[in-house]
C-alpha positions as CSV (number, residue, x, y, z in Angstrom):
1,X,6.5,-16.5,22.6
2,X,3.7,-18.9,21.7
3,X,1.1,-20.1,23.8
4,X,0.3,-24.4,23.9
5,X,-2.4,-25.4,21.7
6,X,-4.0,-28.9,22.2
7,X,-5.6,-30.4,19.4
8,X,-8.3,-33.3,19.8
9,X,-9.6,-34.9,16.4
10,X,-13.9,-35.6,16.5
11,X,-14.1,-36.0,12.7
12,X,-11.5,-36.3,9.8
13,X,-12.1,-38.6,6.9
14,X,-10.7,-38.5,4.0
15,X,-11.8,-40.5,0.8
16,X,-10.0,-42.4,-2.4
17,X,-10.4,-41.4,-5.7
18,X,-11.3,-43.6,-8.2
19,X,-9.4,-44.8,-11.2
20,X,-8.0,-42.3,-13.2
21,X,-4.9,-41.6,-16.2
22,X,-3.6,-38.0,-15.4
23,X,-2.3,-36.2,-18.5
24,X,-0.3,-33.0,-18.1
25,X,0.3,-30.9,-21.2
26,X,3.4,-28.8,-20.9
27,X,5.5,-31.5,-18.8
28,X,8.6,-30.4,-19.3
29,X,8.0,-27.0,-17.7
30,X,9.0,-25.6,-14.8
31,X,5.1,-25.8,-13.1
32,X,5.0,-29.3,-14.3
33,X,8.3,-30.2,-11.9
34,X,8.6,-27.9,-9.3
35,X,4.3,-28.4,-7.9
36,X,2.8,-30.8,-9.9
37,X,4.5,-34.2,-9.7
38,X,5.8,-33.5,-6.5
39,X,2.3,-33.4,-5.3
40,X,1.5,-36.0,-6.9
41,X,4.1,-38.3,-5.5
42,X,3.5,-36.8,-2.1
43,X,-0.1,-38.3,-2.9
44,X,1.1,-41.5,-3.4
45,X,3.1,-41.6,-0.3
46,X,0.3,-41.0,1.6
47,X,-1.9,-44.0,-0.5
48,X,-4.5,-40.9,-1.4
49,X,-3.6,-41.9,-5.5
50,X,-5.7,-44.3,-6.9
51,X,-4.9,-48.0,-6.7
52,X,-5.0,-48.0,-10.9
53,X,-3.8,-44.2,-12.3
54,X,-1.1,-43.6,-14.5
55,X,0.8,-40.0,-15.4
56,X,1.3,-38.9,-18.9
57,X,3.2,-35.9,-20.1
58,X,3.2,-33.7,-23.2
59,X,5.4,-31.5,-24.2
60,X,7.0,-30.5,-27.6
61,X,10.3,-31.7,-25.4
62,X,11.9,-34.5,-27.7
63,X,12.2,-36.8,-24.0
64,X,11.1,-41.0,-24.8
65,X,9.4,-42.6,-21.6
66,X,13.3,-43.1,-19.9
67,X,14.0,-39.9,-20.6
68,X,11.3,-38.2,-18.6
69,X,11.7,-40.8,-16.2
70,X,15.1,-39.1,-15.4
71,X,14.2,-35.3,-15.2
72,X,11.1,-36.3,-12.8
73,X,12.8,-38.2,-10.8
74,X,15.1,-35.4,-10.4
75,X,11.9,-33.8,-9.0
76,X,11.4,-36.4,-6.0
77,X,13.1,-36.6,-2.9
78,X,12.1,-39.7,-0.6
79,X,12.4,-43.5,-0.9
80,X,14.1,-45.2,-3.9
81,X,11.8,-48.1,-4.3
82,X,8.8,-45.7,-3.8
83,X,9.8,-43.3,-6.4
84,X,10.2,-46.4,-8.6
85,X,6.9,-47.7,-8.4
86,X,5.6,-44.4,-9.0
87,X,8.4,-43.4,-12.2
88,X,6.8,-46.9,-13.5
89,X,3.2,-45.5,-14.0
90,X,4.5,-42.5,-15.7
91,X,5.2,-42.0,-19.3
92,X,5.7,-39.1,-21.8
93,X,4.3,-38.5,-25.7
94,X,5.5,-35.9,-28.0
95,X,4.6,-33.6,-30.4
96,X,3.4,-29.7,-31.5
97,X,-0.1,-28.5,-29.8
98,X,-1.6,-27.6,-33.2
99,X,-0.6,-30.8,-34.9
100,X,-3.1,-33.2,-35.9
101,X,-1.1,-36.0,-35.4
102,X,-0.2,-35.6,-31.6
103,X,-3.4,-36.3,-30.4
104,X,-4.2,-38.9,-32.6
105,X,-0.6,-40.2,-31.1
106,X,-2.3,-39.3,-27.5
107,X,-6.2,-41.2,-28.3
108,X,-3.8,-44.4,-29.5
109,X,-1.2,-43.4,-26.3
110,X,-4.5,-43.5,-23.5
111,X,-6.2,-46.2,-24.5
112,X,-3.2,-48.4,-24.1
113,X,-2.3,-47.1,-20.7
114,X,-6.3,-47.8,-20.1
115,X,-5.9,-51.2,-20.3
116,X,-2.8,-51.1,-18.5
117,X,-3.7,-49.8,-15.6
118,X,-7.5,-50.4,-15.9
119,X,-8.6,-46.9,-15.2
120,X,-12.2,-47.0,-16.8
121,X,-11.4,-44.2,-18.8
122,X,-11.6,-41.8,-16.4
123,X,-9.3,-38.7,-17.7
124,X,-7.8,-35.5,-16.2
125,X,-6.1,-33.2,-18.2
126,X,-3.6,-30.7,-16.7
127,X,-3.5,-27.3,-19.2
128,X,0.1,-26.5,-17.5
129,X,0.7,-24.8,-20.9
130,X,0.3,-20.3,-21.7
131,X,-3.4,-19.9,-21.9
132,X,-3.1,-19.2,-25.9
133,X,-2.9,-23.2,-25.7
134,X,-5.8,-23.5,-23.9
135,X,-8.7,-23.8,-26.5
136,X,-6.2,-25.3,-29.6
137,X,-5.8,-28.7,-27.2
138,X,-9.6,-28.0,-25.9
139,X,-10.6,-28.1,-29.5
140,X,-8.2,-31.2,-30.0
141,X,-9.5,-33.3,-28.0
142,X,-13.0,-32.4,-28.1
143,X,-12.8,-33.7,-32.0
144,X,-11.2,-37.1,-31.2
145,X,-14.0,-37.9,-28.3
146,X,-11.2,-37.5,-25.3
147,X,-13.3,-35.6,-23.3
148,X,-16.1,-37.8,-23.8
149,X,-18.0,-38.6,-20.6
150,X,-19.4,-42.0,-21.2
151,X,-19.4,-44.3,-18.5
152,X,-16.1,-42.1,-17.6
153,X,-15.7,-38.3,-16.7
154,X,-13.6,-36.4,-18.4
155,X,-12.4,-33.6,-16.3
156,X,-9.8,-30.1,-17.9
157,X,-7.3,-28.3,-15.2
158,X,-7.4,-24.3,-16.3
159,X,-4.3,-22.4,-14.8
160,X,-5.0,-18.8,-14.6
161,X,-5.3,-16.1,-15.8
162,X,-8.4,-16.9,-17.1
163,X,-8.9,-14.4,-19.8
164,X,-7.1,-10.3,-19.6
165,X,-10.9,-8.6,-19.1
166,X,-14.5,-9.6,-19.5
167,X,-15.2,-9.8,-22.7
168,X,-11.8,-11.7,-23.0
169,X,-12.6,-13.7,-20.3
170,X,-16.0,-14.5,-21.5
171,X,-15.1,-15.5,-25.5
172,X,-12.7,-18.3,-23.2
173,X,-15.5,-19.3,-21.4
174,X,-17.8,-19.0,-24.3
175,X,-15.5,-21.4,-26.2
176,X,-14.8,-23.4,-23.7
177,X,-18.7,-24.6,-22.9
178,X,-18.4,-25.4,-27.2
179,X,-16.6,-28.6,-26.0
180,X,-16.4,-28.7,-22.6
181,X,-19.7,-28.8,-19.5
182,X,-19.0,-26.7,-16.5
183,X,-18.9,-30.0,-14.3
184,X,-15.7,-30.9,-17.1
185,X,-13.7,-27.5,-16.4
186,X,-11.6,-26.9,-12.9
187,X,-10.0,-23.3,-13.3
188,X,-7.6,-23.2,-10.5
189,X,-6.4,-20.8,-8.2
190,X,-3.6,-22.5,-5.5
191,X,-4.5,-20.2,-2.9
192,X,-7.9,-22.4,-2.5
193,X,-5.5,-25.1,-1.4
194,X,-3.9,-23.9,0.7
195,X,-4.5,-25.4,4.8
196,X,-5.3,-21.7,6.4
197,X,-7.4,-20.6,2.9
198,X,-9.5,-23.7,4.0
199,X,-9.3,-23.1,7.2
200,X,-11.9,-19.9,7.2
201,X,-14.6,-21.1,6.6
202,X,-14.2,-24.4,8.9
203,X,-13.1,-21.0,11.3
204,X,-16.3,-19.5,11.2
205,X,-18.8,-21.7,10.3
206,X,-17.9,-24.1,13.1
207,X,-17.3,-22.2,16.0
208,X,-20.1,-20.5,17.8
209,X,-17.9,-17.1,19.5
210,X,-17.0,-16.2,15.7
211,X,-19.8,-15.5,13.7
212,X,-22.1,-13.2,16.0
213,X,-19.1,-11.0,16.0
214,X,-18.3,-11.0,11.9
215,X,-20.0,-8.2,11.1
216,X,-20.8,-4.2,11.4
217,X,-21.4,-3.6,14.6
218,X,-18.2,-5.2,15.8
219,X,-15.1,-5.1,13.2
220,X,-13.6,-2.1,11.8
221,X,-11.6,-3.0,9.5
222,X,-10.0,-5.7,7.3
223,X,-6.6,-6.4,5.9
224,X,-5.4,-8.6,2.6
225,X,-1.7,-8.5,1.8
226,X,-0.3,-10.8,-0.4
227,X,3.9,-9.5,-0.3
228,X,6.9,-10.9,-2.3
229,X,10.4,-10.3,-1.9
230,X,11.3,-11.3,-5.4
231,X,10.8,-9.9,-8.1
232,X,9.3,-11.0,-11.8
233,X,11.8,-13.4,-12.5
234,X,11.8,-15.2,-15.5
235,X,7.7,-13.8,-16.0
236,X,8.9,-10.9,-17.4
237,X,7.0,-11.8,-20.9
238,X,3.7,-12.3,-18.8
239,X,4.2,-9.8,-16.4
240,X,4.1,-7.2,-19.1
241,X,1.1,-7.9,-20.4
242,X,-0.8,-8.4,-16.8
243,X,0.3,-6.4,-14.3
244,X,-0.1,-7.2,-10.7
245,X,-3.6,-5.9,-11.0
246,X,-4.9,-8.9,-13.4
247,X,-2.0,-10.8,-11.6
248,X,-3.3,-11.2,-8.1
249,X,-6.0,-8.6,-7.1
250,X,-8.7,-10.7,-9.7
251,X,-8.3,-13.7,-8.3
252,X,-5.9,-15.2,-5.3
253,X,-7.0,-11.3,-3.9
254,X,-10.7,-11.8,-4.9
255,X,-11.1,-15.4,-3.8
256,X,-9.1,-14.6,-0.3
257,X,-12.5,-11.5,0.4
258,X,-14.7,-13.9,-0.4
259,X,-13.9,-16.2,1.6
260,X,-13.7,-13.8,4.9
261,X,-17.6,-11.9,3.9
262,X,-19.5,-14.6,2.5
263,X,-23.2,-15.8,4.2
264,X,-23.1,-19.4,5.0
265,X,-24.0,-21.1,2.7
266,X,-26.2,-23.9,3.4
267,X,-24.4,-26.5,3.3
268,X,-20.6,-27.0,2.8
269,X,-21.0,-27.9,-1.2
270,X,-19.4,-26.1,-3.9
271,X,-22.7,-25.1,-5.4
272,X,-23.5,-23.2,-2.8
273,X,-20.9,-22.2,-1.8
274,X,-20.7,-20.8,-5.5
275,X,-23.9,-18.8,-5.3
276,X,-22.5,-16.8,-1.9
277,X,-19.5,-15.8,-3.6
278,X,-21.4,-14.4,-6.8
279,X,-23.7,-12.4,-4.1
280,X,-20.3,-10.7,-2.5
281,X,-19.0,-9.9,-6.0
282,X,-22.6,-8.3,-6.9
283,X,-22.6,-6.4,-3.4
284,X,-18.9,-4.4,-3.7
285,X,-19.4,-0.9,-4.4
286,X,-18.1,-0.1,-7.8
287,X,-14.8,2.1,-7.5
288,X,-15.4,5.7,-9.2
289,X,-13.5,6.0,-12.0
290,X,-13.9,9.7,-11.8
291,X,-12.3,9.5,-7.8
292,X,-9.9,6.2,-8.9
293,X,-6.8,7.6,-7.3
294,X,-9.0,7.9,-4.1
295,X,-9.1,4.3,-3.6
296,X,-6.2,2.3,-5.7
297,X,-3.1,3.3,-5.5
298,X,-0.4,1.2,-8.2
299,X,2.9,1.6,-7.3
300,X,6.1,0.3,-9.3
301,X,9.2,-1.1,-8.3
302,X,12.9,0.4,-8.4
303,X,16.1,-0.2,-6.9
304,X,16.9,-0.6,-3.4
305,X,18.8,-3.9,-1.2
306,X,16.5,-7.0,-0.5
307,X,18.6,-9.4,2.3
308,X,21.0,-6.5,2.4
309,X,21.5,-7.0,-1.5
310,X,21.1,-4.5,-4.0
311,X,18.5,-5.6,-6.7
312,X,18.1,-3.8,-9.8
313,X,14.2,-1.9,-11.0
314,X,11.4,-3.3,-12.6
315,X,12.6,-1.5,-15.7
316,X,15.5,-2.7,-15.3
317,X,15.0,-6.6,-15.3
318,X,15.3,-8.3,-18.8
319,X,13.1,-8.8,-20.8
320,X,10.9,-5.7,-19.8
321,X,10.5,-2.4,-21.4
322,X,12.5,0.2,-20.3
323,X,9.6,2.7,-20.4
324,X,7.2,0.0,-18.8
325,X,4.3,2.0,-17.3
326,X,3.1,-1.7,-15.8
327,X,2.4,-1.9,-12.1
328,X,4.1,-4.5,-9.5
329,X,2.3,-2.5,-6.7
330,X,-1.2,-2.4,-6.0
331,X,-3.0,-1.7,-2.3
332,X,-7.2,-0.4,-2.5
333,X,-10.2,0.5,0.0
334,X,-13.8,-2.2,-1.1
335,X,-16.3,-1.2,0.0
336,X,-19.2,-4.6,0.2
337,X,-22.4,-2.6,0.7
338,X,-24.7,-5.2,2.2
339,X,-26.3,-5.8,5.4
340,X,-23.4,-7.1,7.4
341,X,-20.5,-4.7,5.8
342,X,-22.3,-1.7,5.9
343,X,-19.1,0.7,6.2
344,X,-16.5,-1.6,6.8
345,X,-13.4,-1.0,4.9
346,X,-11.7,-3.5,2.7
347,X,-8.1,-2.7,2.5
348,X,-5.9,-4.4,0.3
349,X,-3.0,-4.2,-0.8
350,X,0.2,-6.8,-2.9
351,X,3.4,-5.8,-4.9
352,X,7.0,-7.5,-5.6
353,X,10.0,-6.6,-4.2
354,X,8.5,-6.3,-1.2
355,X,10.4,-6.1,2.8
356,X,9.2,-9.3,3.4
357,X,7.3,-12.4,1.7
358,X,4.0,-13.0,3.3
359,X,0.0,-13.3,2.6
360,X,-2.0,-12.6,5.9
361,X,-5.7,-11.8,6.8
362,X,-6.1,-9.0,9.5
363,X,-9.2,-8.2,11.3
364,X,-9.5,-5.6,13.6
365,X,-12.2,-5.5,15.8
366,X,-13.6,-2.2,16.6
367,X,-12.6,-0.8,20.6
368,X,-13.9,-1.1,23.8
369,X,-17.5,1.9,23.7
370,X,-16.8,2.5,26.8
371,X,-13.4,2.7,29.3
372,X,-14.6,1.9,32.2
373,X,-10.7,2.6,33.7
374,X,-10.5,6.7,35.1
375,X,-7.2,6.1,33.6
376,X,-7.1,4.8,30.9
377,X,-9.5,6.4,27.8
378,X,-10.5,4.2,25.0
379,X,-7.9,5.5,22.5
380,X,-5.4,3.6,24.5
381,X,-7.2,0.5,25.1
382,X,-5.8,-1.6,22.2
383,X,-8.3,-3.7,19.5
384,X,-8.9,-7.3,19.7
385,X,-6.6,-8.5,16.0
386,X,-6.9,-11.3,15.0
387,X,-4.3,-12.4,12.5
388,X,-4.7,-15.5,9.7
389,X,-1.3,-16.6,8.4
390,X,-0.7,-17.9,5.2
391,X,2.7,-18.1,4.4
392,X,5.2,-18.2,5.2
393,X,4.4,-19.8,8.3
394,X,0.4,-20.8,7.7
395,X,-1.5,-20.2,11.6
396,X,-3.8,-17.8,13.3
397,X,-3.3,-15.2,16.0
398,X,-5.8,-13.3,18.3
399,X,-4.8,-10.8,20.9
400,X,-6.5,-9.8,23.7
401,X,-6.4,-7.6,26.0
402,X,-6.0,-9.4,30.4
403,X,-4.4,-8.1,33.6
404,X,-0.7,-8.2,34.1
405,X,0.2,-9.6,37.6
406,X,0.6,-7.1,40.4
407,X,-0.4,-3.4,40.3
408,X,-3.8,-3.2,40.5
409,X,-4.4,-1.8,37.2
410,X,-1.7,-3.4,34.7
411,X,-3.0,-4.3,31.6
412,X,-1.3,-6.1,29.3
413,X,-1.8,-7.5,25.7
414,X,-2.1,-11.0,25.3
415,X,-1.3,-12.8,21.8
416,X,-2.7,-16.4,20.9
417,X,-0.3,-17.7,18.2
418,X,-1.2,-21.1,16.8
419,X,0.8,-22.4,13.9
420,X,0.5,-25.9,11.8
421,X,4.1,-27.4,12.2
422,X,3.5,-26.2,16.1
423,X,0.4,-28.1,17.1
424,X,0.3,-30.7,13.9
425,X,4.0,-31.9,13.9
426,X,4.1,-31.8,10.5
427,X,4.2,-29.0,7.5
428,X,0.6,-28.2,5.5
429,X,0.6,-30.5,2.7
430,X,1.8,-28.6,-0.7
431,X,-1.6,-27.0,-2.4
432,X,-1.8,-28.4,-5.4
433,X,-2.2,-32.2,-3.9
434,X,-5.3,-30.7,-2.0
435,X,-6.6,-29.5,-5.2
436,X,-5.6,-32.6,-7.9
437,X,-7.2,-34.8,-5.2
438,X,-10.2,-33.1,-5.1
439,X,-10.5,-32.6,-8.9
440,X,-10.1,-36.7,-8.9
441,X,-12.8,-36.5,-6.4
442,X,-14.6,-33.9,-8.6
443,X,-15.0,-31.4,-5.8
444,X,-15.4,-28.3,-7.3
445,X,-15.6,-26.3,-4.0
446,X,-11.8,-25.1,-4.2
447,X,-11.8,-24.2,-8.2
448,X,-13.9,-21.0,-9.4
449,X,-16.8,-21.1,-11.1
450,X,-17.7,-19.2,-14.8
451,X,-19.9,-16.8,-12.9
452,X,-17.3,-16.3,-9.9
453,X,-15.0,-15.2,-12.4
454,X,-17.2,-13.1,-14.2
455,X,-18.3,-11.2,-11.4
456,X,-14.7,-10.2,-10.5
457,X,-13.9,-9.3,-13.9
458,X,-16.9,-7.4,-13.8
459,X,-15.5,-5.4,-10.5
460,X,-11.7,-5.2,-12.5
461,X,-12.3,-4.6,-15.3
462,X,-13.6,-0.9,-15.6
463,X,-10.6,0.2,-13.7
464,X,-8.0,-2.1,-17.1
465,X,-9.7,0.1,-19.0
466,X,-9.2,3.5,-17.8
467,X,-5.7,3.2,-18.0
468,X,-4.9,1.3,-21.0
469,X,-6.9,4.2,-22.1
470,X,-5.3,7.7,-20.4
471,X,-2.9,9.1,-23.0
472,X,-1.0,10.0,-19.9
473,X,-0.5,7.0,-17.4
474,X,2.2,8.3,-15.2
475,X,0.3,7.6,-12.0
476,X,2.4,5.0,-11.6
477,X,4.1,5.6,-7.8
478,X,7.5,4.3,-7.8
479,X,8.4,2.2,-4.5
480,X,12.4,1.7,-3.3
481,X,12.8,-2.4,-3.5
482,X,13.0,-3.3,0.4
483,X,9.9,-1.6,1.2
484,X,6.0,-2.0,2.1
485,X,5.4,-0.1,-1.2
486,X,5.3,3.6,-2.1
487,X,3.8,6.6,0.3
488,X,0.3,6.7,-1.1
489,X,-0.5,3.8,0.0
490,X,0.2,4.7,3.8
491,X,-2.0,8.1,2.6
492,X,-5.0,5.6,1.3
493,X,-5.1,4.1,5.0
494,X,-3.6,7.2,6.7
495,X,-6.8,9.5,5.4
496,X,-9.4,7.3,7.1
497,X,-7.7,7.6,10.4
498,X,-5.5,4.0,10.4
499,X,-2.5,2.5,9.4
500,X,-1.4,-1.0,7.4
501,X,0.0,-4.3,10.1
502,X,3.2,-4.7,8.7
503,X,4.9,-8.1,9.2
504,X,7.5,-7.9,11.4
């Protein structure tokens, strides 16, 4: 049962962004219709879009402005009058991404829309396209002067993956910087836009009661789980090339780990926070390649049941190689060799076709050092647990021991459960809303800086190369769909005398 939580706002601010044109490459795709356009429309409804803005979709699909607006309308819900007002600022340009004529048409169209909507030359380009198209698009934009920042800003949002290993990430980064400056590149990780993820910094650094115990003296272990109950669905082509370690660990999981573990930045500033992330990534102990199985587990889902329905194995999914050795599950133990975290294990796992869709961070504190209760040994007194729920229900849960009314010695574990929807009376905004708005402000706090990206790749590239170079890569544990992964994942943590916290 949830305990009532009261809320008293004492500081709440949101600025208004400058006029801007938002140009979306890949405008006919799934990401645009599911996330980007609904998020921009929600910002519009909340009065957080600039007074002067336009949206220009760009893709290969043959649409006119009118037919594109019909497609956009299908993805929006709300007041018809507001939808119509939004659609009147929505336009479309069709062409091949490798065609110079597309960018010539685009330059003309942008100039016309800038005059019409008085956006003062400010532009955001969103790359909702496959990674292989990032460079050609950016280079063509640069050749025609569309990324110039003379008396205006020009920013580019890039979706993951940012390369497929350290070398490819460095190469991509080097070539992007031939056209763009670092302050123009916004490497997006939508997990960082989630309210609970953002709340980690405020929870840690705006409360004096938590930071003093946020270290190896008081914390026993930390678990980070990002589980999905779905399979690869329409992403089989990408997944066969990437696998789960590249898809989840190198970005999402590492960003969650960094927010839990960084030192207090001197100010709430993008560069200060990124600097601390770099330090923490450099403190992560390298995995021993000669004993990797003791630290890192990889698995692949077999047949099983999800919500009572039979589902096929990964190798039976459409578009997947029947002999595929690509992992759909990974679990690992990380150690951070610095003063704050020395000796504290960080257990991380992520997978597809698991028992439940959930993303959470579980911080388990050490047991009391001594029991003053003769009948109750220390080992029988539960640890305090702090759980940060990221999805599907965003919130924070804290458990502690207290006396139950009645007998002289009757101890119970109480749970304080804070849910965003219950306390604030509304669901948190979609993560893309926050990130798109921050890009309009020029705030890179919730985006990935180039050196942060490189340090993360340095951790995983040796592992990836080892797996790919081995002639026998059969060390891939098959797990039944609808479970919490392979038995080897449980063994990984049990050998340390601990167990996974599995969401009910």
